[in-house]
N, C-alpha and C positions, 0 to 999 in steps of 0.2 A: 377095698371099698367098704366103708362103714356107713350104716344108716344113722344119721344124726337127727334126733327128733326135735320138735320145737313146741314152745308154749308162748303164743302171742297174746299179749294182754292189752285190752282196750277198755277204758272206763271201768277198770278193776275186774273185768270178766275175761275168760278165755274165749278168744274169737279167731276166726280166720277172715281176713279182709283182703281186698285188692290194694296192696301197699301203695301203688302209684296214685290212688285217690285220696290219700292223706294229705293234709296241709294245704288244700285248695279252698279259699274262702267262698268261691262261687260254685262249689261242687260237693255234693254229699259223699260221705265215705261209703264205699260199696262193701257191704258185709256179706260174706259167703256163709257164715255159720257162727252161732253163739252157743257155747256149751252150757249144759245144766250143771256140769261139774266144775269145781274150783281148781285153782292152780295146783294144789297139793295132790289132788287125785291123779293128775297127769304126771307129776314128779314121781309119785310112788309107782305108777305104772311103768315108767321108764327105768326106775331103779330095779323093780322086780325083773324086768327083761334085760338087766345089766347093759343098758345102752348108755354110753358115755359120750361127752362132747356135744350133747344137745344144747339148745339155747332158749333162754327166756328173753323175750323182746318186749319192752315197755313202749307201747305205741301212744305216746303222749303222757301227760301227767295223770295222777290219781291211780297209778298202778304199782306204786312202791310197796305197799303192804302185801299185795298178792304175790309180788315177785319174791319178796323176802320169805314168805311162807313156803314157796316152792323150793327155794334154796335150802331152807331149814329141813325140808322133807327129804332132800336128796343131797346131802353134803358132798361137795367136791365132784358132783356128777353133772352139773349144769353150768353153762356159761350165761352171762347176762349182758344185755345191750339195751340201748335206748336212753338217751340223756346222761350217759356216763361222762364224767369229767375227772380231772385230777383231784378235785375236792371230795367227791363222793365214792370214787372207785374202791377205796379200801373198805368202806362200809359194806359193800356187797361181797368182797372177798372174805371179810370177817363173818358174814352171814352164811357163807358156805359155797359161794361161787368158785368154780375152778379157774375161771378167767373172766375178765371184763372185755366187752366188744365195743369198739368205738369207730364212728365215722365223722359225724358233723363237728365234734369237738376238735378234731385235728384237721378238718377241711372247712374253711370258712372264707368268705369273700372270694370264692373260686379258686383258692390256693391251699396247698399243704402247709400247715403251721408246725414247723419243726420244734418250736419252743413248747407248744402244747403237748406234742408227742413226747418230748423229753420229760416234761412234768409228770405225765402219766407213768412213764417208765420209772421215774423216781418214786412215785407213789406206791406202785404195786410190783414193779419188776417186769422186765421183758417177758419172762416165762409165764406171766399171768395175763398177757395182753393178746387179744385177737383184733386184727385190723380188718374192718369190713369195707371192701372195695366194691360196694354196690354200683353197678354201672349200666349205662345205656349206650346204644350204638348211635354214632353221629359221623357222617362222612366216611363210613367204612371202618371206623375205629371205635374203641371202647373208652368211655370217659366216666369217671366217678361222678355220681350225683348225690347231692346232700340236701339237708333241710327237708326231711320226709320225702326225699327223692324228687323235689320240685325244682332244684337248681343244678345246672351243669357246672362242674368245676373245670379248670383247665388241665386237670391231672389225667393224662392218658394211661390206661391200663395196658401195658405191653411187657415184653420180656425184660427190658431194662428197668422199668419202674417196679415190677414185681421183685426183681432181684434186689433192688435197693430197699424196698419195704420189708423184705424178709429179715433184714438186719435188725429190725426194731420190734419184732413180735414173735410169738410162739406159733401162731396159726393165722391163716387167712380165711375169711368168709366172703363169698361172692354171691350177691343176689343179682340175678338177671332181671332187672327191673321191668322190662317191657313185657315179660311173660309171667312174672311172679303173681301167684294167686288166681291165675286165669285158667289153669288146667288145659292149656293149649299146646303142650309139648315144650321140651327144653330148647334153649338156644344152642344148637349143636356146634356152631362155629365157636362160641365162647367156651364151651366145654373142651373142645379140641385144643384151643389156644391155651387154656389153663393147664391142661395136661402137659403141654410142651414147656410152659414157662415156669411152673411152680416147683419148688424143691423142699417145702415144709408142708405139714398137714394143711389141706385146703378143702373147705366145704362149699359145694355149689348148691344154690337154692333157686328154684324157678321152673315151673311147668311140668315136672315129672308127674305122670298121672296113671301109670300102669306098670305091671311087671315087664312088659315088652319094652317100655321106656327105660326101665332100670337096666335091662340087658344091653340096650343100645348105649346108655350112659356109661356102663362098665366098659364097653368096647371102645367108644370114642375117647373116654377118659383114660384108657389104657390101664384100668384097674388102679389108678393112682389117686383119684379124687374121692372125697366123701360126699354124701348127698343128704339133703334135707327135703322132706315132702310134707306139705301142710294140707291145703284145701282138698286134695284128692283123696286123703285117707278117710276110711269109714268112721274113725273116731272123731273126725271133724266134719262129718256130713257128706263125705264123698263116696265113691264107689270102690276104691282100692282098699283091700283088706290090710289093716295095720299088721295083723299077725303074719300075713303072707310076706309082707315087706321085711319084717324082722327076721323071719325064717330064711328068706332068700339071701339077705345080706350076711347072715351068720354062716351060711354055706360057703 
């Protein structure tokens, strides 16, 4: 189990928000925290702690410059997602990203677009691609949600679909959308399912808020999954010590 840190960018600033409130015209974005530090500060912090596989997420437009500064500050140490397409993916790889992360570009109109996926692989290579299968529960099953997590796709996340998607990427990133950013505890059922289904490096994000949660995550995930923690960390306005998380996961 590795700790995979995150730098979420909104309006050019490092923030922690409730991701499920993005993209709604009649609902304000819920912000948990806005940092006084820029993206390079956190990139350098993660570099100093030798944390790899973390991700920079651009939440909407206007974040490109801050994202590239972070990638420049920690070459090959961070992944990047948010608005990634076959046309711009190589720009971010050339700027220092180890991988690009994609969801909505390959999932639109409720379906998986294999043509777009193949274009991305042609642009940067399978070994530079992370597929984000951010999902929500519906009728007792997990389904990928897209367009800032506002739309359900018809793509069910299960053992069969995970096995298929692993053929097209280097890693998987799974946001548990219903709990992400809420510091309310992880979706234990999803963690258990992912531990059974995945065979490539997979990072889970959503709801982890304490060292006790980390221990439970490690147990349920059979020490097989990596973990991202955002809003709960003290560096992002929460109560959980970033240093304690780094130390625990390195042990």
